FILUM-645209 format. One line per 8 residues: their letters; for each residue x, y, z of C-alpha. Coordinates in pm, whole numbers, plus 50000, padded with zeros to 5 digits. Layout:
N
a	X/Y/Z; ...
% end
This chain:
54
xxxxxxxx	96510/69829/25507; 96506/69530/25753; 96249/69367/25533; 96488/69387/25242; 96763/69262/25436; 96559/68951/25553; 96458/68891/25212; 96805/68898/25101
xxxxxxxx	96938/68660/25399; 96628/68415/25312; 96749/68435/24989; 97116/68333/25051; 96967/68052/25292; 96729/67892/25076; 96964/67892/24802; 97263/67738/25031
xxxxxxxx	96982/67474/25148; 96924/67373/24805; 97257/67361/24704; 97355/67148/25014; 97076/66912/24908; 97192/66868/24590; 96927/67038/24392; 96906/67132/24045
xxxxxxxx	96871/67483/23935; 96505/67472/23950; 96486/67370/24321; 96764/67633/24386; 96525/67890/24254; 96217/67775/24441; 96408/67760/24776; 96527/68134/24736
xxxxxxxx	96230/68216/24657; 96044/68078/24951; 96335/68170/25159; 96299/68548/25028; 95901/68543/25131; 96018/68402/25460; 96289/68644/25517; 96059/68932/25408
xxxxxxxx	95771/68851/25660; 96024/68801/25945; 96153/69139/25860; 95847/69290/25841; 95736/69180/26164; 96058/69300/26306; 96035/69634/26138; 95677/69670/26309
xxxxxx	95776/69575/26661; 96073/69841/26659; 95827/70079/26543; 95595/69984/26794; 95869/70022/27078; 95942/70382/26944
% end
């Protein structure tokens, strides 16, 4: 669940970042994809950390 939240947050962050910089549609899609990947990885590590603590 945390991974999905991280991906959604990353997609939103990437899209907003590209829009702020004045990017076209392809730029927005690429930034959103990269943000989703990064957010998913961060969420994965958070999930692993939480599981190790329990």
